[in-house]
Structure formats: structure tokens, C-alpha cells
PATOR-426388 format. One record per residue (C-alpha): x, y, z; chain; residue number from 0. Coordinates in steps of 0.02 Angstrom, whole numbers, plus 32768, in hexadecimal, padded with zeros to 4 digits. Layout:
BEGIN
((X,Y,Z),"A",NUM);
...
//
This chain:
BEGIN
((6836,E1E5,71EE),"A",0);
((6848,E1F2,72B4),"A",1);
((689B,E28B,72AC),"A",2);
((680C,E2E8,723E),"A",3);
((6794,E285,72B4),"A",4);
((67F2,E2DE,7345),"A",5);
((67EC,E38E,72D9),"A",6);
((6729,E38E,72DA),"A",7);
((671A,E35A,738C),"A",8);
((678E,E3FA,73C0),"A",9);
((6723,E459,7350),"A",10);
((6676,E42A,73AE),"A",11);
((66CE,E437,745B),"A",12);
((66FD,E4FD,7415),"A",13);
((6658,E50E,73D1),"A",14);
((6617,E4EF,746A),"A",15);
((668D,E54D,74DB),"A",16);
((6655,E5E7,7461),"A",17);
((659E,E5BE,747F),"A",18);
((65A3,E5D4,753F),"A",19);
((6618,E662,7526),"A",20);
((65A8,E6CC,74BA),"A",21);
((650C,E6A1,7521),"A",22);
((6564,E6D7,75B6),"A",23);
((657A,E768,7561),"A",24);
((64CC,E77D,7529),"A",25);
((648C,E75F,75D6),"A",26);
((650A,E7F8,762A),"A",27);
((64B8,E87A,759A),"A",28);
((6447,E8EE,75CE),"A",29);
((6441,E927,7519),"A",30);
((63B7,E8DC,74C0),"A",31);
((640E,E8D4,7421),"A",32);
((64B5,E8A4,7455),"A",33);
((6462,E812,74C2),"A",34);
((640E,E7DC,7413),"A",35);
((64BB,E7DD,73CC),"A",36);
((64FB,E784,743D),"A",37);
((645C,E6F4,742A),"A",38);
((647A,E6F7,7378),"A",39);
((6527,E6C7,7389),"A",40);
((64FD,E627,73F9),"A",41);
((6483,E5FB,7387),"A",42);
((64FD,E603,7308),"A",43);
((6584,E59F,734D),"A",44);
((64F2,E519,7381),"A",45);
((64DF,E50C,72BE),"A",46);
((65A3,E4EE,72AA),"A",47);
((6590,E46E,7329),"A",48);
((6510,E41C,72E6),"A",49);
((6569,E41F,7246),"A",50);
((660C,E3D9,728A),"A",51);
((65AE,E34E,72E7),"A",52);
((6554,E306,7245),"A",53);
((65FD,E321,71DC),"A",54);
((664D,E2B2,7289),"A",55);
((65D2,E238,727B),"A",56);
((65D9,E22A,71B1),"A",57);
((669B,E21A,71B4),"A",58);
((668F,E18B,7243),"A",59);
((6620,E11C,71F7),"A",60);
((6675,E11F,714C),"A",61);
((671D,E0F9,71A9),"A",62);
((66CF,E06F,7209),"A",63);
((66A7,E030,7170),"A",64);
((6751,E025,7146),"A",65);
//
């Protein structure tokens, strides 16, 4: 179970890095369509991060009950 939790933590970290990267690209973009595209990607990655955090918490609680 520890390996699974670590993998989820790694995935959360990757989602955060992707958010930062896409936000940097959005900030640099002068084209509003491109800017909007990258801002949507940031929101998508935030949603992925939230889902992973929920899964992590759920599995952590289940594992602690064992």
C-alpha cells in the first residue's frame, strides 16, 4: 500500500508542476485564444490534482484501519 500512496503523491506533484508550466505559458501568451487554452489546461490539472488528493486520503484512511 505504501508504494501505491507514493505513486499517488508523485502524480499529485506532477499535476502541480503541469499547472505551473501551463500558467507560465498562459502568462506569456499575447494571443487570447492561446492564453485561454493554457488557462483551461491549468483548471484541468487542478481538477486532476483534487481527484488524486481525494483518492490519496481515502486510501490512507482505509490503510490506517487495517
